[in-house]
C-alpha positions as CSV (number, residue, x, y, z in Angstrom):
1,M,0.0,0.0,0.0
2,G,1.7,3.2,-1.2
3,A,1.2,6.9,-0.6
4,S,-1.0,7.2,-3.8
5,D,-3.5,4.7,-2.5
6,K,-4.4,6.9,0.5
7,D,-7.3,9.3,0.7
8,P,-6.0,12.9,0.5
9,M,-8.5,14.1,3.1
10,K,-7.4,11.4,5.5
11,E,-3.8,12.1,4.9
12,N,-4.1,15.5,6.4
13,S,-5.8,14.1,9.6
14,L,-3.5,13.8,12.6
15,G,-2.4,10.3,13.3
16,Y,-3.5,8.8,10.0
17,Y,-0.2,7.3,9.1
18,T,0.5,6.0,12.6
19,D,-2.9,4.4,12.7
20,L,-2.3,2.8,9.3
21,S,1.1,1.6,10.4
22,E,-0.4,0.1,13.5
23,K,-3.1,-1.7,11.5
24,L,-0.5,-3.1,9.0
25,F,1.7,-4.2,11.9
26,G,-1.2,-6.2,13.4
27,E,-2.1,-7.7,10.0
28,W,1.3,-9.2,9.1
29,R,1.8,-10.5,12.7
30,F,-1.6,-12.2,12.5
31,Y,-1.0,-13.9,9.2
32,R,2.4,-15.1,10.2
33,F,1.1,-16.5,13.5
34,L,-1.9,-18.1,11.7
35,S,0.5,-19.7,9.2
36,A,2.7,-21.1,12.0
37,L,-0.4,-22.3,13.9
38,I,-1.9,-24.2,11.0
39,G,1.5,-25.7,10.1
40,A,1.9,-26.8,13.7
41,L,-1.6,-28.3,13.8
42,A,-0.4,-30.7,11.1
43,I,1.5,-32.5,13.8
44,I,-1.7,-33.9,15.2
45,P,-2.8,-36.0,12.2
46,A,0.9,-36.8,11.6
47,G,1.2,-38.2,15.1
48,I,-2.0,-40.2,14.7
49,D,-0.7,-41.6,11.5
50,Y,2.6,-42.6,13.1
51,E,1.0,-44.3,16.1
52,L,-1.4,-46.3,13.9
53,R,1.2,-47.2,11.3
54,F,4.0,-48.3,13.7
55,S,1.9,-49.5,16.6
56,R,3.0,-53.1,16.7
57,P,6.2,-54.1,18.5
58,L,7.8,-55.5,15.3
59,R,11.5,-55.3,16.3
60,K,13.3,-56.2,19.5
61,L,16.8,-55.9,20.7
62,D,17.1,-59.6,21.3
63,A,16.5,-60.2,17.6
64,F,18.4,-57.3,16.1
65,D,18.7,-59.0,12.8
66,G,15.1,-57.9,12.2
67,C,16.3,-54.2,12.3
68,E,17.3,-54.5,8.6
69,K,13.7,-55.1,7.6
70,C,11.2,-52.3,7.5
71,E,7.6,-53.1,8.4
72,Q,4.5,-51.0,8.9
73,N,0.7,-51.3,9.2
74,D,-1.5,-50.5,6.3
75,I,-3.9,-47.8,7.5
76,G,-4.6,-45.8,4.3
77,M,-3.6,-42.2,3.5
78,A,-6.3,-40.1,5.1
79,F,-4.1,-38.7,7.9
80,R,-1.2,-38.0,5.6
81,I,-3.6,-36.1,3.2
82,A,-4.7,-34.0,6.2
83,V,-1.0,-33.2,7.0
84,L,-0.4,-32.2,3.4
85,V,-3.4,-29.9,3.3
86,C,-2.4,-28.1,6.5
87,S,1.1,-27.7,5.3
88,V,0.1,-26.3,1.9
89,L,-2.4,-23.9,3.6
90,A,0.4,-22.7,5.9
91,I,2.6,-21.9,2.9
92,I,-0.2,-20.0,1.2
93,L,-0.7,-17.9,4.3
94,L,2.9,-16.7,4.0
95,I,1.9,-14.7,0.9
96,P,-0.5,-12.2,2.7
97,Y,2.0,-12.1,5.6
98,K,4.8,-10.9,3.4
99,A,2.5,-8.5,1.5
100,Y,1.3,-6.8,4.7
101,Y,4.9,-6.8,6.0
102,Y,6.3,-5.0,3.0
103,S,3.3,-2.5,3.0
104,W,4.1,-1.8,6.7
105,L,7.8,-1.2,5.9
106,K,6.8,1.1,3.0
107,N,4.4,3.1,5.3
108,I,7.0,3.7,8.1
109,P,8.7,6.7,6.5
110,F,5.3,8.5,6.3
111,T,4.9,8.2,10.1
112,F,8.0,10.3,10.7
113,K,6.2,13.6,10.6
114,E,3.6,12.3,13.2
115,Y,5.7,10.0,15.3
116,P,9.4,11.1,14.7
117,P,12.0,8.4,15.3
118,V,14.4,8.8,18.2
119,H,17.5,8.2,16.2
120,K,18.2,9.9,12.8
121,V,17.1,7.7,9.9
122,S,19.5,7.6,6.9
123,V,18.3,8.0,3.4
124,L,19.5,4.5,2.5
125,E,17.2,3.1,5.2
126,V,14.3,5.0,3.8
127,M,15.1,3.9,0.3
128,E,15.3,0.3,1.4
129,M,11.9,0.4,3.1
130,Q,10.3,2.2,0.1
131,R,11.7,0.1,-2.7
132,K,9.6,-2.2,-4.8
133,R,9.8,-5.8,-3.8
134,K,10.6,-8.7,-6.2
135,I,9.2,-12.2,-6.1
136,S,12.5,-13.5,-4.8
137,D,12.1,-11.2,-1.8
138,Y,8.8,-12.9,-1.0
139,L,10.6,-16.2,-1.0
140,F,14.0,-15.6,0.4
141,D,13.9,-12.3,2.4
142,G,14.0,-12.8,6.2
143,H,13.1,-16.3,7.5
144,T,10.4,-17.0,4.9
145,W,12.4,-19.7,3.1
146,V,13.0,-21.4,6.5
147,A,9.3,-21.6,7.1
148,I,8.7,-22.9,3.6
149,V,11.3,-25.7,4.1
150,L,9.7,-26.6,7.4
151,F,6.3,-26.9,5.9
152,L,7.5,-28.9,2.9
153,I,9.1,-31.6,5.0
154,L,6.3,-34.0,5.9
155,P,5.2,-37.7,5.4
156,Y,3.8,-37.5,1.9
157,P,0.9,-39.8,0.9
158,G,2.2,-42.9,-0.8
159,D,5.8,-42.4,0.3
160,D,7.2,-45.7,1.5
161,S,10.8,-45.1,0.8
162,T,13.4,-46.3,3.3
163,F,17.0,-45.8,4.3
164,H,19.4,-47.7,6.5
165,V,21.8,-46.6,9.2
166,S,24.8,-48.9,9.8
167,Q,25.9,-49.3,13.4
168,Q,27.0,-51.9,16.0
169,I,24.4,-53.6,18.2
170,K,25.7,-56.0,20.8
171,Y,29.2,-55.8,19.2
172,K,27.8,-57.0,15.9
173,E,27.3,-55.0,12.7
174,A,23.7,-54.2,11.9
175,K,21.8,-51.9,9.5
176,V,18.8,-50.2,11.1
177,C,16.0,-49.6,8.6
178,Y,13.9,-46.4,8.8
179,Y,11.1,-45.2,6.7
180,T,11.7,-41.7,5.3
181,S,8.3,-40.8,6.8
182,E,9.7,-41.6,10.3
183,A,12.4,-39.0,9.8
184,A,9.8,-36.5,8.5
185,Y,7.6,-37.1,11.6
186,A,10.6,-36.1,13.7
187,F,11.5,-33.1,11.6
188,M,8.0,-31.7,11.9
189,V,8.7,-31.0,15.6
190,L,10.6,-27.9,14.5
191,R,7.3,-26.4,13.5
192,L,6.6,-25.8,17.2
193,A,9.7,-23.7,17.4
194,Y,8.5,-21.5,14.5
195,L,5.1,-21.3,16.2
196,A,6.8,-20.1,19.4
197,L,8.8,-17.6,17.4
198,S,5.7,-16.2,15.8
199,G,3.9,-16.0,19.2
200,L,6.7,-13.9,20.7
201,S,5.8,-11.2,18.2
202,Y,2.9,-10.4,20.5
203,G,2.9,-9.2,24.1
204,K,3.8,-6.1,26.0
205,Y,7.3,-6.2,24.8
206,Q,6.3,-5.8,21.1
207,T,4.0,-2.7,21.2
208,D,4.6,0.7,19.7
209,M,5.4,2.1,23.1
210,A,7.9,-0.7,23.7
211,R,9.4,-0.1,20.3
212,N,9.8,3.6,21.0
213,A,11.4,2.9,24.4
214,A,13.8,0.4,22.9
215,E,14.7,2.7,20.1
216,K,16.2,5.1,22.6
217,Y,18.8,2.6,23.5
218,G,19.5,1.1,20.1
219,V,17.6,-2.1,20.8
220,H,15.7,-4.0,18.1
221,L,12.5,-5.7,19.3
222,T,13.0,-9.3,18.3
223,P,11.5,-12.5,19.6
224,A,14.8,-13.2,21.4
225,F,14.5,-9.9,23.2
226,S,10.9,-10.8,24.2
227,M,12.0,-14.2,25.5
228,K,14.8,-12.6,27.6
229,C,12.3,-10.2,29.1
230,Y,9.8,-12.9,29.9
231,I,12.4,-15.1,31.5
232,G,13.6,-12.2,33.6
233,A,10.1,-11.2,34.7
234,N,8.6,-14.7,35.2
235,P,11.5,-17.2,35.4
236,M,9.6,-20.0,37.2
237,P,6.6,-20.3,34.8
238,I,8.8,-20.0,31.7
239,L,11.1,-22.6,33.1
240,L,8.3,-25.1,33.8
241,F,5.8,-24.6,31.0
242,F,8.1,-23.4,28.1
243,L,11.3,-25.2,28.7
244,L,11.1,-28.2,30.9
245,I,7.8,-29.8,30.0
246,P,8.0,-29.2,26.3
247,G,11.6,-30.4,26.3
248,V,10.7,-33.7,27.9
249,I,7.8,-34.2,25.5
250,I,9.7,-33.3,22.3
251,F,12.9,-35.1,23.0
252,G,11.0,-38.1,24.5
253,N,9.0,-38.5,21.3
254,L,12.0,-38.0,19.0
255,T,14.0,-40.6,20.9
256,R,11.0,-43.0,20.7
257,I,10.7,-42.5,17.0
258,F,14.3,-43.6,16.3
259,E,14.5,-46.3,19.0
260,R,11.3,-48.2,18.1
261,P,12.9,-49.9,15.0
262,V,15.7,-51.3,17.3
263,N,14.1,-51.9,20.7
264,S,10.4,-51.4,20.4
265,S,9.8,-53.7,23.4
266,V,11.1,-50.8,25.6
267,F,10.4,-47.6,23.6
268,N,7.0,-48.6,22.5
269,S,6.0,-47.1,25.8
270,T,5.8,-43.3,25.7
271,E,6.4,-43.2,29.5
272,N,9.7,-45.0,29.1
273,S,10.8,-42.5,26.5
274,Y,9.9,-39.6,28.8
275,W,11.6,-41.2,31.7
276,N,14.7,-41.7,29.7
277,I,14.8,-38.0,28.9
278,I,14.0,-36.9,32.4
279,I,16.9,-38.9,34.0
280,T,19.2,-37.7,31.2
281,M,18.3,-34.0,31.5
282,T,18.7,-34.1,35.3
283,T,22.1,-35.9,34.9
284,V,20.9,-38.8,37.0
285,G,21.2,-41.6,34.5
286,Y,19.9,-44.7,36.3
287,G,20.7,-46.9,33.3
288,D,17.3,-48.7,33.4
289,T,16.5,-47.3,29.9
290,F,19.0,-46.1,27.4
291,A,19.2,-45.4,23.7
292,I,20.8,-47.9,21.3
293,S,20.4,-46.5,17.8
294,I,22.7,-43.8,16.5
295,L,19.9,-41.4,15.8
296,G,18.3,-42.1,19.2
297,R,21.6,-41.4,20.9
298,L,21.8,-38.1,19.0
299,M,18.4,-37.1,20.4
300,V,19.6,-37.9,23.9
301,V,22.8,-35.9,23.4
302,L,20.7,-32.9,22.3
303,S,18.5,-33.3,25.4
304,I,21.6,-33.2,27.5
305,F,22.4,-29.7,26.2
306,W,18.8,-28.7,26.7
307,G,18.9,-30.0,30.2
308,G,22.0,-28.0,30.9
309,I,20.2,-24.8,29.9
310,I,17.3,-25.8,32.2
311,L,19.5,-26.6,35.2
312,S,21.4,-23.3,34.8
313,L,18.1,-21.4,34.7
314,T,16.9,-23.4,37.7
315,F,19.9,-22.2,39.8
316,V,19.3,-18.6,38.7
317,T,15.5,-18.9,39.5
318,V,16.1,-20.4,42.9
319,G,18.6,-17.6,43.6
320,Q,16.1,-15.0,42.7
321,V,13.4,-16.7,44.8
322,L,15.7,-16.8,47.9
323,Q,17.0,-13.2,47.3
324,L,15.5,-10.6,49.6
325,K,13.4,-7.9,48.1
326,Q,14.3,-4.2,48.7
327,N,11.7,-3.8,51.5
328,E,12.7,-7.2,53.0
329,K,16.3,-6.0,53.0
330,R,15.2,-2.9,54.9
331,A,13.4,-4.9,57.4
332,Y,16.3,-7.4,57.8
333,N,18.8,-4.6,58.4
334,A,16.5,-2.7,60.8
335,I,16.1,-5.9,62.8
336,I,19.9,-6.5,62.9
337,V,20.8,-2.9,63.7
338,G,18.2,-2.8,66.4
339,R,19.6,-6.0,68.0
340,E,23.1,-4.7,67.8
341,A,22.1,-1.4,69.4
342,A,20.2,-3.2,72.1
343,N,23.2,-5.4,72.9
344,A,25.5,-2.3,73.1
345,I,23.1,-0.4,75.4
346,G,22.6,-3.5,77.6
347,S,26.4,-4.0,77.9
348,C,26.8,-0.3,78.9
349,L,24.1,-0.5,81.6
350,V,25.2,-3.9,83.0
351,T,28.9,-2.9,83.1
352,T,28.1,0.5,84.8
353,R,25.8,-1.2,87.3
354,H,27.9,-4.2,88.3
355,D,31.5,-3.9,87.5
356,N,32.6,-0.3,87.0
357,K,36.3,-1.0,87.6
358,S,36.7,-4.0,85.2
359,Q,38.6,-2.9,82.1
360,K,37.6,-6.3,80.5
361,A,33.9,-5.5,80.9
362,W,34.3,-2.1,79.3
363,E,36.3,-3.7,76.5
364,V,33.2,-5.8,75.8
365,V,31.1,-2.7,75.6
366,R,33.5,-1.1,73.2
367,N,33.5,-4.2,71.0
368,R,29.8,-4.3,70.8
369,L,29.6,-0.6,70.0
370,R,32.3,-1.1,67.4
371,S,30.3,-4.1,66.0
372,F,27.2,-2.0,65.7
373,L,29.0,0.9,64.0
374,N,30.8,-1.5,61.6
375,F,27.5,-3.2,60.6
376,K,25.8,0.2,60.1
377,N,28.6,1.3,57.8
378,A,29.1,-2.1,56.2
379,D,28.3,-1.5,52.5
380,P,27.4,2.1,51.8
381,S,27.2,1.5,48.0
382,N,24.5,-1.1,48.2
383,E,22.9,-0.5,51.6
384,T,22.6,3.3,51.5
385,F,19.2,3.1,53.1
386,I,20.8,1.9,56.4
387,Y,22.1,5.5,56.9
388,H,18.6,6.9,56.8
389,A,17.0,4.1,58.9
390,T,19.6,4.3,61.7
391,G,20.7,7.9,61.6
392,S,18.9,8.9,64.8
393,T,20.0,5.6,66.5
394,T,23.7,6.6,65.8
395,G,23.3,9.9,67.6
396,K,21.6,8.3,70.5
397,M,24.2,5.6,70.8
398,S,27.0,8.3,70.9
399,L,25.1,10.1,73.6
400,I,24.6,6.9,75.6
401,E,28.3,6.1,75.3
402,T,29.3,9.6,76.6
403,K,26.8,9.4,79.5
404,A,28.0,5.9,80.4
405,D,31.6,7.1,80.6
406,K,30.6,10.0,82.8
407,I,28.7,7.7,85.1
408,A,31.6,5.4,85.4
409,D,34.0,8.3,86.2
410,K,31.6,9.5,89.0
411,L,31.3,6.0,90.4
412,R,35.1,5.6,90.5
413,K,35.5,9.1,92.1
414,F,33.0,8.5,94.9
415,G,33.7,4.8,95.3
416,F,29.9,4.1,95.1
417,I,28.9,0.5,94.5
418,L,25.3,-0.2,93.5
419,D,23.4,-3.0,95.0
420,N,23.3,-6.1,92.7
421,K,19.6,-6.4,93.3
């Protein structure tokens, strides 16, 4: 949508271009998310097709010679056709996504007079946003080609091609047979990552206000930036519902896909696959279930790296949970300062009352006063609020110390000893 397509009367109205830019921004985000969502929904019929087609425990580790033979159930092509339809529709939806995206880019320079950018925009940047797009731009600009490749890899109807992976099983050479469709099932999991990437284009960190604020500091609002913000603001929910649980489900299913041709007596069970990933991610490794095939072991290795990320975030999250908040720090320091002050005052009174001639007792008083003052002045850079919270206490402690010394001098002068009772 160029400048010539706009109504001249509307062009003169305040905020016309910014409203149009906001509308186009919402449109291209919607179509990209819709494309990613439909592409991800294709995983459902693909999963049903996989479970029905490879449901029987055909191959076991004890008879590994059968790994060289590929077998499957004949269930028809209905589910694979559904996968194909969803994938093609997802690719088609990329066209309006790119069209609205380029219209949004072309409209941005018109908003400068209504919503000036924080940094100075170069002429080359404006020319790049305003230039006419080619067909190749629609296919290869940005990450569009990645999405197209993701949506094109699927178990096609009628595809029964196979491939073999040579490896050692029980110290004997064997060739594990896989259907190409099995690898396609596994590859389709990456569509979930594209869906998450599209979903991160929404939220409070992707608004016009957020873009203006980020522009001041030279920050580009990307899905990675949104993910960092969400992890920093809500580490525990992100850790559980976006990293740990999806990681166990995804890597568990991937390991199960590649292990069933070798040892389906164990990995026919989804629970065993999930358990294998859980003990691997947590670095426990009981050894009751383990991967045998090369591709299955590769999935386990990838889950180890994913588990390392989760464990590191767990330590950070636990540290944040146990860390005192600012008001809690104030309360903590007020409690400690009060106790130190009370100990110092009590020592002064007890020493003055009972043992005015003992230098050791007065040394205890001085040590407690010194402990209180050292704590109060402990870390002025990070605990500045202690000065404000205990300022009056410091003056009173100095006054008490002076009066205690005067009382002790008078007692020594007149030789007066107070009754212990």
